[in-house]
C-alpha positions, 0 to 999 in steps of 0.5 A: 415779197417786199412791203410794197408788194404786200401793200399793193396786193392788200389794196387790190384785195380791199378794192375787190372785196369792196366791189363784191360788198357793193355788188351784193348790197345792190343785189339785195336792194333790187331783190324785188325789182322787176326785171333785175338780173343778179350781178356778180363781180368777175376777178382775175389774179395780177401776176408779174410773170412766170415763176413770180409771186402774184401781185394781187387781184384785178376787178375785171367787171361786174357781170349779169348772171344771165342765161339766154336759153332760159330767158328765151324759154320764159319769153315764149311761155309768157307770150303764150300765157298772155295769148291764152289768158286774153283769149279766155277773157274775151271768150268768156264774154260770149259764153256768159251772153249765150249760156243764160238759162233764165233769159235770152233767145232759147227761153223767148223762143220756147215762150213763143211756141207755147203761146202759139199752142194756146192760140191754136186751142182758141184761134178766134181769141184776140187776147191769145193772139196778142200773147203770140205777138207779145212773145214774138216781140220778146224773141225779137228783143232777145235777138237784138239784145244779143246782137247789140252785146256782140257789137259792144264786145266787138267795139271793145275788142277794137279798142283793145287792139288799138291800146295794144298797138299803142303799147307796142309802139311805145315799147319799141320807141323805148327799146330804140332809145335804150339801144342808143344808150347801150351802144354809147356806153359799150363804146365808151367803156371798152366793151363793158356792159351797162347792166342796169340798161340791159335789164331795162331793155330786157324788161321792155322786150318781155313786156313787148313780147306779152303784147305780141310775139317777137324775135330778137337778134343781138348786134355786135355794138350791143344793140338788139334788133326786134322783129314782129309778124313775118319778119317786119323789123320793129326796132333796128338800132336806135330806129323804131318803126311802128304798127297802125290800126287799119280797116280790113279792105275785105270785111267792113267793120273789121280792124287789121294791124298794118306796118308803118314804114316811113309813112307808108302803110304796109299790110301784114298777114294777120295770122302772122301776128302770133301770141300775146294780147294782140294775137289773141284779140285779132284771132278772137275778132276774126274767128270766134266773134265773127262766127258767133254773130253769124251763127246767132244770125242763122238762128234769127233768120231761121225763126223769121223765115219759117214763121213768115212762110207759115203765116203766108200759108194761112188765112188771117182773122180778116179772111185774107192770106197771111203776110210776113210777120218778121223782117228777115235780113238779106245777105250783106255783100261788100266789094274788096276796096282794092277791086279794079273792075265794075262788076256788081254782086247780089245774093239772096237767101233761098233755103235757110235749112241748107245755110251754114252760117259761114261767110263766103268769098267770091273771087275771079282769077281771070279765068274762073269764078270761085266761091270759098266757104270761109269756115272750112275753105271749101271751094265751089267753082261757079264757071268761067263766064259772067253773068252767072247765078248759082245757089250754094248752101242755100244762098243764090249768088248772082254776078254781073260782067265786069270783074277783073282778075284778082277782084273779090267780094265778101258775102255774109248771108246771116251777119245782119239777121239778128240785129235787123230782125223786127216785128212787122205788125202789131195787129193780132188779126194778121196772125194766119191761124186758119188754112186758106182752103178747106175740103168737105164732103157733099151732104148727099153722099151715100158712101163711107168716104171721108176727106181730111180738111187739107194742107197747103203745099210747100214751099212758097209762093202759094199756088195762084189757084189755091182757093179756087173750087175743085170738085172730086166726083166718084165715078165708081168706088175706085175711080174719080174725076176732077173739075176746077184743077189747074192745069185741067185733069182729064178722065178717070183717076184711080182711087186708093184709100188714104193716098195723097190727092194734090191739086192747085197747091194743096193736098188732102186724103180721102179714106173709106169707100165712096159711092158712085156719084159721091162728091168732095169739094176743096174751096176757099175757107170762108168763115174760118175764125175757128180754124186752127190748122195753120196755127198748129203748124206754126206751133209745130215749128218748134219740133220740126227739123227745119235747120241744118239740112233738116237735121235739127230744130231752131232751138237745137241750132241755138243749142249747138251755138251755145255748146260750141262756145261753151266747149271752146271756153272750157278748152281755153280754161284748161289750156290757160291754166296749164300755160300759167303753170308752165310760165311759173316753171320757166320763171323758176328756172330762169330765176335760179340763175338770174334771180336774187337769193337773199340767203345766198347774198347774206352769206356772201356779205359775211364772206366778202366782209371777212375778205375785206377785213383780211386784206385790211389786216394784211395792209396793216402788217405791210404798214408795220413792216414799212415802219420797221424798215424806216426805224432801221435806217 
């Protein structure tokens, strides 16, 4: 090899070592730069053909140490971690609201029933009655406060959805701009990859993926296409599409995310927006938050409905039949904005014990009217012709004519119950502590028969003849006649001690052995200030299974809500922690290939420095040889 060849080979070695030194220093400088991918110089030998001595080294390019599989795994884990962490943060807000043991719905209901018991002990006491009304107002306040907090959480979630959508659109625009720059660079540099731009784009895709689950597709020109939802393109080449918040056409107050394509809004199936912060916000809004509102409303409706019913079954301190004490909100019914028909739909709550707290979708397919319970998608067929009316889960749904195929209505039986509950009176005399009728035995009776004061039959409405006088006259010790009952009762009736005797909407029991001619009377309860029969029944509502198809109490129903939310929060805590661990592991695996190891780079510096020095020494030798040749001449 001549001195020229040595000189050229040495120069190429110097050049290669300098590239390696610069690349290593760049790795060290960016060791803590987010999204930076470690770079490595690719070299190839320079040859002059078979059997000849090599001519040095070529710098082929600077390559990113990038593993697509590991990067994809990391993106997937980060997407799920963002979803879990955001869902947990949102769920914790509801859990903190409902689980307070020192205040809130459960405590105020307990205080109310304690006050009702105190009133039953002294039914004519105005202060005792005032205490009942004061505690009733506290129950109302606790329901309204909880409802307002849920509404605030809902508003916050809507703002977070909006912020996430804006962030997604910003990332999409930035990725499209980088696509343009990358394509231009690749074309101008004979296919060489612009590493810094690729790192920037990967970092943006990572951030985008933490907002919403995306899929990507690499294109031959160096650009990457990005898709969201069920395949909607968000970035194609240098073009960025966008997402937009829209009002859900079926659910008032609920926000959706739609796809904006050339100014046209295209609905997206919300459950297709999986993972990331946006997926968590949407799922939380549409499931957990809606369920919490409904279940809280169910307890509020149960409290108001049962208390109203019990007060209406009694006699107040003025001697008048009791009236409702609390406002019990009716179901909310809303038509789908896309309906084309003219039908009207109404709903009324008929049996709070049978209600589930779910929302329902009424739909007409052109042949069948169906009602779908949205909590579990149970479908009830309502028939094929309108008008129609049917009770499902304690809710009476009525549909007029005029529905077109595809029309639908959303029925929310309890959504407004907690926010709309209110006390209808501040007059303590309106509390109906007494029963409206009373049974008594004639003072002239000679037998041993006794009669209970009597109770009012349920359900409402009250029998119109409840307070009419009914006389029971014993024609023997085993038979009696009834006068004043509506409808009239003819002839002798058999008597069994202790059995229920029911007429005109009341029930009583006679025990013992009445004598022939003994009389018992059930009539209007006049001068009933000291009567506490209805107050006792009001207080006993605390322990009665009046919810969940007569399987649980009011406080039991609330406890189920608290338990459900707490269990969900605990589950999210566990899965979130596990998911964060998986992210750490995936990141470690990805960084083992793409991350900068400072110890390794320091060793490389020494290696490349020596290579540079060796090439410089070879060049020095070549120069000496060249000088020697010149001297010979």
